[in-house]
Legacy VTK file of the C-alpha trace (Angstrom):
# vtk DataFile Version 3.0
C-alpha trace
ASCII
DATASET POLYDATA
POINTS 106 float
13.585 12.964 16.316
12.174 14.837 13.326
13.816 17.979 12.063
11.870 21.120 11.175
12.188 20.527 7.436
10.888 16.944 7.629
7.231 16.147 7.015
5.245 15.026 10.041
2.398 12.552 10.073
-1.012 14.297 10.066
-2.012 12.051 12.972
1.156 12.621 15.001
0.090 14.397 18.183
3.674 15.142 19.130
4.982 16.281 22.474
4.797 20.068 22.198
2.523 22.552 23.962
-0.429 21.631 21.707
-0.492 18.016 22.839
-3.147 18.580 25.527
-5.779 20.130 23.217
-5.056 17.547 20.516
-5.562 14.677 22.948
-8.712 16.286 24.341
-10.129 16.744 20.835
-9.351 13.126 19.941
-10.909 11.860 23.170
-14.091 13.907 22.731
-14.411 12.796 19.094
-14.077 9.126 20.029
-16.556 9.503 22.905
-19.166 11.251 20.729
-18.811 8.635 17.963
-19.121 5.807 20.499
-22.271 7.256 22.069
-23.830 7.958 18.654
-23.170 4.389 17.487
-24.423 2.863 20.750
-27.682 4.758 20.333
-28.297 4.639 16.580
-26.926 1.153 15.957
-28.063 -0.672 19.092
-29.314 -3.655 17.085
-25.812 -4.379 15.800
-24.463 -4.467 19.357
-27.215 -6.841 20.402
-26.580 -9.063 17.371
-22.851 -9.187 18.018
-23.331 -10.159 21.666
-25.812 -12.877 20.674
-23.204 -14.415 18.325
-20.743 -15.012 21.191
-20.374 -18.339 22.964
-23.031 -18.722 25.660
-21.701 -18.080 29.150
-23.373 -16.556 32.189
-21.676 -13.218 31.370
-22.782 -13.394 27.731
-26.373 -14.161 28.740
-26.448 -11.147 31.060
-24.852 -8.944 28.393
-27.454 -10.188 25.891
-30.285 -9.220 28.243
-28.790 -5.753 28.772
-28.179 -5.249 25.044
-31.720 -6.320 24.183
-33.094 -3.901 26.782
-30.937 -1.123 25.308
-32.124 -1.969 21.787
-35.758 -1.962 22.932
-35.271 1.448 24.576
-33.670 2.936 21.449
-36.513 1.492 19.334
-39.154 2.847 21.706
-37.798 6.410 21.624
-37.236 6.276 17.851
-33.458 6.638 17.716
-33.026 3.476 15.627
-35.747 4.348 13.096
-33.380 5.765 10.413
-31.156 2.668 10.555
-34.142 0.334 10.458
-35.592 2.207 7.457
-32.307 2.099 5.529
-31.900 -1.588 6.367
-35.430 -2.281 5.095
-34.693 -0.443 1.811
-31.422 -2.351 1.449
-33.107 -5.728 1.979
-35.814 -4.835 -0.590
-33.160 -3.850 -3.127
-31.183 -6.996 -2.354
-34.254 -9.177 -2.903
-35.267 -7.459 -6.156
-35.488 -9.719 -9.200
-35.528 -8.567 -12.795
-37.383 -10.190 -15.653
-37.301 -13.990 -15.526
-34.318 -14.111 -13.179
-34.806 -16.961 -10.705
-33.734 -16.680 -7.068
-30.702 -18.748 -6.072
-32.057 -21.840 -4.310
-28.799 -23.785 -4.323
-27.947 -22.624 -0.795
-24.525 -21.322 -1.710
LINES 1 107
106 0 1 2 3 4 5 6 7 8 9 10 11 12 13 14 15 16 17 18 19 20 21 22 23 24 25 26 27 28 29 30 31 32 33 34 35 36 37 38 39 40 41 42 43 44 45 46 47 48 49 50 51 52 53 54 55 56 57 58 59 60 61 62 63 64 65 66 67 68 69 70 71 72 73 74 75 76 77 78 79 80 81 82 83 84 85 86 87 88 89 90 91 92 93 94 95 96 97 98 99 100 101 102 103 104 105
């Protein structure tokens, strides 16, 4: 039990009368972040599911994730991520002067 003069953790919700609003705020923040990532980063979800071992459940999840990704692409939600990814890949592939690309495979 912490005394009044002791420092508390900034993430300690505690057990006092402010616990309810603190938990509600944390829950809403997590929910909003989850929804935003599911919409704006749908391709990452689809990629992650496709990397899992193939099972009937994984195949169904892959179909659902691909449908979700297609929907987000169609309505334009994933456009900013796709644009940034394209810029990143161009910068990653940039060569300067007579620098040769690494063809050693490692």
